[in-house]
TORVEXDO-568988 format. One line per 4 residues: their letters; for each residue x, y, z of N, C-alpha, C, O. Coordinates in nm, 2 decimals, padded with zeros to 4 digits. Layout:
# residues N
A> X/Y/Z/X/Y/Z/X/Y/Z/X/Y/Z ~ ...
# end
This chain:
# residues 113
MFEV> 10.23/06.57/11.06/10.27/06.69/11.00/10.39/06.66/10.91/10.47/06.58/10.94 ~ 10.40/06.73/10.80/10.52/06.71/10.71/10.55/06.85/10.66/10.47/06.94/10.65 ~ 10.68/06.86/10.61/10.72/06.99/10.56/10.74/06.99/10.41/10.78/06.89/10.35 ~ 10.70/07.10/10.35/10.72/07.12/10.21/10.79/07.26/10.19/10.79/07.34/10.28
QCPN> 10.85/07.27/10.08/10.92/07.40/10.05/10.83/07.49/09.96/10.77/07.44/09.87 ~ 10.82/07.61/10.00/10.75/07.71/09.92/10.83/07.72/09.78/10.95/07.74/09.78 ~ 10.76/07.71/09.67/10.83/07.73/09.54/10.88/07.87/09.51/10.96/07.89/09.43 ~ 10.83/07.97/09.59/10.87/08.11/09.57/10.99/08.15/09.65/11.09/08.20/09.60
CDKD> 10.98/08.12/09.78/11.08/08.17/09.87/11.17/08.06/09.93/11.27/08.08/10.00 ~ 11.14/07.93/09.89/11.22/07.81/09.93/11.23/07.79/10.08/11.33/07.73/10.13 ~ 11.14/07.85/10.16/11.13/07.82/10.31/11.04/07.71/10.34/10.95/07.68/10.26 ~ 11.07/07.64/10.45/10.99/07.52/10.49/10.86/07.57/10.55/10.85/07.66/10.62
IELE> 10.75/07.49/10.51/10.62/07.51/10.56/10.56/07.38/10.61/10.58/07.28/10.54 ~ 10.50/07.38/10.72/10.45/07.26/10.78/10.30/07.25/10.74/10.22/07.34/10.75 ~ 10.26/07.13/10.68/10.13/07.10/10.65/10.08/06.98/10.72/10.16/06.89/10.76 ~ 09.95/06.97/10.74/09.89/06.85/10.81/09.91/06.73/10.71/09.91/06.74/10.59
DGMY> 09.91/06.61/10.77/09.92/06.49/10.69/09.80/06.47/10.60/09.68/06.49/10.65 ~ 09.81/06.44/10.47/09.70/06.42/10.38/09.64/06.54/10.33/09.54/06.53/10.25 ~ 09.69/06.66/10.36/09.63/06.78/10.30/09.70/06.82/10.17/09.82/06.80/10.15 ~ 09.61/06.87/10.08/09.66/06.91/09.95/09.57/07.02/09.90/09.45/07.02/09.94
GLFE> 09.61/07.09/09.80/09.53/07.20/09.75/09.61/07.33/09.74/09.73/07.33/09.73 ~ 09.54/07.44/09.75/09.60/07.58/09.74/09.63/07.63/09.88/09.54/07.63/09.96 ~ 09.75/07.67/09.90/09.79/07.72/10.03/09.86/07.86/10.01/09.91/07.89/09.90 ~ 09.86/07.93/10.12/09.93/08.06/10.12/10.05/08.05/10.21/10.05/08.00/10.32
CPHC> 10.17/08.08/10.15/10.29/08.08/10.23/10.29/08.18/10.34/10.27/08.30/10.31 ~ 10.32/08.14/10.46/10.32/08.24/10.57/10.44/08.34/10.57/10.44/08.44/10.63 ~ 10.54/08.30/10.49/10.66/08.38/10.48/10.66/08.49/10.37/10.69/08.60/10.40 ~ 10.61/08.45/10.25/10.61/08.55/10.14/10.47/08.58/10.10/10.45/08.67/10.01
NVDF> 10.36/08.52/10.16/10.22/08.55/10.13/10.18/08.53/09.99/10.10/08.60/09.93 ~ 10.25/08.43/09.92/10.21/08.40/09.78/10.14/08.26/09.79/10.19/08.17/09.86 ~ 10.04/08.25/09.71/09.97/08.12/09.70/10.05/08.02/09.62/10.11/08.05/09.52 ~ 10.05/07.89/09.66/10.11/07.79/09.59/10.02/07.66/09.59/09.94/07.65/09.69
LWER> 10.04/07.58/09.50/09.95/07.46/09.49/10.04/07.34/09.53/10.14/07.31/09.48 ~ 09.98/07.26/09.63/10.04/07.14/09.67/09.95/07.02/09.63/09.84/07.01/09.68 ~ 10.00/06.94/09.54/09.91/06.83/09.49/09.94/06.70/09.56/10.05/06.67/09.60 ~ 09.84/06.62/09.57/09.85/06.49/09.63/09.92/06.39/09.53/09.90/06.39/09.41
DEYS> 10.01/06.31/09.59/10.08/06.22/09.51/10.00/06.09/09.50/10.00/06.01/09.59 ~ 09.92/06.08/09.39/09.83/05.97/09.38/09.90/05.84/09.33/09.83/05.74/09.32 ~ 10.03/05.85/09.30/10.10/05.73/09.26/10.19/05.68/09.37/10.29/05.61/09.34 ~ 10.17/05.71/09.49/10.26/05.67/09.60/10.25/05.52/09.61/10.14/05.46/09.60
IGEQ> 10.36/05.45/09.63/10.36/05.31/09.63/10.28/05.25/09.74/10.21/05.15/09.73 ~ 10.30/05.31/09.86/10.22/05.26/09.97/10.07/05.27/09.96/10.00/05.17/09.99 ~ 10.03/05.37/09.90/09.88/05.39/09.87/09.83/05.28/09.77/09.73/05.23/09.78 ~ 09.91/05.26/09.67/09.88/05.16/09.57/09.87/05.02/09.63/09.78/04.94/09.60
FKNA> 09.97/04.98/09.71/09.97/04.85/09.77/09.86/04.84/09.87/09.80/04.73/09.89 ~ 09.82/04.94/09.94/09.71/04.94/10.03/09.58/04.91/09.96/09.50/04.83/10.00 ~ 09.56/04.98/09.85/09.44/04.96/09.77/09.44/04.82/09.70/09.33/04.76/09.70 ~ 09.55/04.78/09.66/09.56/04.64/09.60/09.53/04.54/09.71/09.46/04.44/09.68
GLLF> 09.58/04.56/09.83/09.55/04.46/09.94/09.40/04.46/09.97/09.34/04.36/10.00 ~ 09.34/04.58/09.97/09.20/04.59/10.00/09.12/04.52/09.89/09.02/04.45/09.92 ~ 09.16/04.54/09.76/09.09/04.47/09.65/09.11/04.32/09.66/09.01/04.24/09.64 ~ 09.23/04.27/09.71/09.25/04.13/09.73/09.16/04.08/09.84/09.10/03.97/09.83
LITT> 09.14/04.15/09.95/09.06/04.11/10.06/08.91/04.10/10.01/08.84/04.01/10.05 ~ 08.86/04.20/09.94/08.73/04.20/09.89/08.70/04.08/09.79/08.60/04.01/09.81 ~ 08.80/04.05/09.70/08.79/03.94/09.61/08.79/03.81/09.68/08.71/03.72/09.65 ~ 08.88/03.79/09.78/08.88/03.67/09.86/08.75/03.65/09.94/08.70/03.54/09.94
SVIF> 08.70/03.76/09.99/08.57/03.75/10.07/08.46/03.71/09.98/08.37/03.62/10.02 ~ 08.45/03.76/09.86/08.35/03.72/09.76/08.36/03.57/09.73/08.26/03.50/09.72 ~ 08.48/03.53/09.70/08.50/03.39/09.67/08.46/03.30/09.79/08.39/03.20/09.77 ~ 08.49/03.34/09.91/08.45/03.26/10.03/08.30/03.26/10.05/08.24/03.16/10.09
VIVF> 08.23/03.37/10.02/08.09/03.38/10.03/08.03/03.28/09.92/07.93/03.21/09.95 ~ 08.08/03.29/09.80/08.02/03.20/09.70/08.04/03.05/09.74/07.95/02.97/09.72 ~ 08.16/03.02/09.79/08.19/02.88/09.84/08.09/02.84/09.95/08.04/02.73/09.95 ~ 08.07/02.93/10.04/07.98/02.91/10.16/07.84/02.89/10.11/07.77/02.80/10.16
VIML> 07.79/02.97/10.02/07.66/02.95/09.96/07.64/02.82/09.89/07.54/02.75/09.91 ~ 07.74/02.78/09.82/07.74/02.64/09.75/07.73/02.53/09.85/07.65/02.44/09.84 ~ 07.81/02.54/09.96/07.81/02.44/10.06/07.67/02.44/10.14/07.62/02.34/10.18 ~ 07.62/02.56/10.16/07.49/02.58/10.24/07.38/02.52/10.16/07.30/02.44/10.22
FNGP> 07.37/02.54/10.03/07.25/02.49/09.96/07.27/02.35/09.91/07.18/02.28/09.87 ~ 07.39/02.29/09.93/07.42/02.16/09.90/07.37/02.06/10.01/07.36/01.94/09.99 ~ 07.35/02.12/10.13/07.31/02.04/10.24/07.42/01.99/10.32/07.53/01.98/10.27 ~ 07.40/01.97/10.45/07.52/01.92/10.53/07.58/01.79/10.49/07.70/01.77/10.50
DGAI> 07.49/01.70/10.45/07.55/01.57/10.41/07.63/01.58/10.28/07.74/01.52/10.26 ~ 07.57/01.65/10.18/07.64/01.66/10.05/07.77/01.75/10.06/07.86/01.72/09.99 ~ 07.77/01.84/10.15/07.88/01.93/10.17/08.00/01.85/10.22/08.12/01.87/10.18 ~ 07.97/01.76/10.31/08.08/01.68/10.36/08.13/01.58/10.26/08.25/01.55/10.26
EWTF> 08.04/01.53/10.18/08.08/01.42/10.09/08.17/01.47/09.98/08.28/01.42/09.97 ~ 08.12/01.56/09.89/08.20/01.59/09.77/08.24/01.73/09.76/08.35/01.76/09.71 ~ 08.16/01.83/09.81/08.20/01.97/09.80/08.33/02.00/09.87/08.41/02.08/09.82 ~ 08.34/01.95/09.99/08.46/01.97/10.07/08.59/01.93/09.99/08.69/02.00/09.99
YVLA> 08.58/01.82/09.93/08.70/01.76/09.85/08.73/01.85/09.73/08.84/01.87/09.69 ~ 08.62/01.89/09.66/08.64/01.97/09.54/08.70/02.11/09.58/08.79/02.16/09.51 ~ 08.65/02.17/09.69/08.71/02.29/09.74/08.85/02.28/09.79/08.93/02.37/09.77 ~ 08.88/02.17/09.85/09.02/02.15/09.90/09.11/02.14/09.78/09.23/02.18/09.78
ILSP> 09.07/02.07/09.67/09.15/02.06/09.55/09.16/02.19/09.48/09.27/02.23/09.43 ~ 09.05/02.27/09.48/09.05/02.40/09.41/09.12/02.52/09.49/09.15/02.62/09.43 ~ 09.14/02.50/09.62/09.20/02.61/09.70/09.33/02.66/09.65/09.35/02.78/09.65 ~ 09.42/02.58/09.59/09.54/02.64/09.54/09.52/02.72/09.41/09.60/02.80/09.37
VLIP> 09.40/02.71/09.35/09.37/02.78/09.23/09.29/02.91/09.27/09.30/03.01/09.21 ~ 09.21/02.90/09.38/09.12/03.01/09.42/09.20/03.14/09.47/09.16/03.25/09.44 ~ 09.31/03.11/09.54/09.39/03.23/09.59/09.46/03.30/09.48/09.45/03.43/09.48 ~ 09.52/03.24/09.38/09.58/03.31/09.27/09.47/03.38/09.19/09.49/03.49/09.13
VALI> 09.35/03.32/09.18/09.24/03.39/09.11/09.20/03.51/09.18/09.17/03.61/09.12 ~ 09.21/03.51/09.31/09.17/03.63/09.39/09.28/03.74/09.37/09.25/03.86/09.39 ~ 09.40/03.70/09.34/09.51/03.80/09.32/09.50/03.87/09.18/09.56/03.98/09.17 ~ 09.43/03.82/09.09/09.42/03.87/08.95/09.37/04.02/08.95/09.44/04.10/08.89
PSCI> 09.26/04.05/09.02/09.22/04.19/09.02/09.32/04.29/09.08/09.34/04.40/09.03 ~ 09.39/04.25/09.19/09.49/04.33/09.25/09.61/04.35/09.15/09.66/04.47/09.14 ~ 09.65/04.25/09.08/09.76/04.26/08.99/09.72/04.35/08.87/09.80/04.43/08.82 ~ 09.60/04.34/08.82/09.55/04.43/08.72/09.55/04.57/08.76/09.59/04.66/08.69
YLLR> 09.50/04.60/08.89/09.50/04.73/08.94/09.64/04.79/08.95/09.66/04.91/08.91 ~ 09.74/04.72/09.00/09.87/04.77/09.01/09.93/04.79/08.87/10.00/04.89/08.85 ~ 09.91/04.70/08.78/09.97/04.71/08.65/09.91/04.83/08.57/09.98/04.91/08.51 ~ 09.77/04.86/08.59/09.71/04.97/08.53/09.76/05.10/08.58/09.79/05.19/08.50
NWIK> 09.78/05.11/08.71/09.84/05.23/08.77/09.98/05.25/08.73/10.03/05.37/08.71 ~ 10.06/05.15/08.72/10.20/05.16/08.68/10.21/05.21/08.54/10.29/05.29/08.51 ~ 10.13/05.15/08.45/10.13/05.20/08.31/10.08/05.35/08.30/10.14/05.42/08.22 ~ 09.98/05.38/08.38/09.93/05.52/08.38/10.04/05.62/08.42/10.06/05.73/08.37
MLKE> 10.12/05.57/08.53/10.23/05.66/08.58/10.34/05.67/08.47/10.39/05.78/08.46 ~ 10.37/05.57/08.40/10.47/05.57/08.30/10.43/05.66/08.18/10.52/05.73/08.12 ~ 10.31/05.66/08.14/10.26/05.74/08.03/10.26/05.89/08.07/10.29/05.97/07.98 ~ 10.24/05.93/08.19/10.24/06.07/08.23/10.38/06.12/08.25/10.40/06.25/08.26
R> 10.48/06.04/08.25/10.62/06.09/08.27/10.69/06.12/08.14/10.80/06.16/08.14
# end
């Protein structure tokens, strides 16, 4: 639960977490609109982390498929070494979509202010 102030009577009203929309003040019986803060930093970083997790998982699935179809002998011989060399590159590549997401939301927030 969190408290908001009624814009009409300035009294505190308790709302459930995550609720937004049109509410009626129990003190003055006037409707007011409480909007969700879609630019909250915690929500953006949570979404960016989820995007990073998905991107990393896709990269690991692609690497696993390459190693699987290369055969057990071939995977040990050269694929492992190539992937070990590329691993410092793959993680920053996985961060690119998350950075684009955060940058896009930051620019959108600045344009609306």
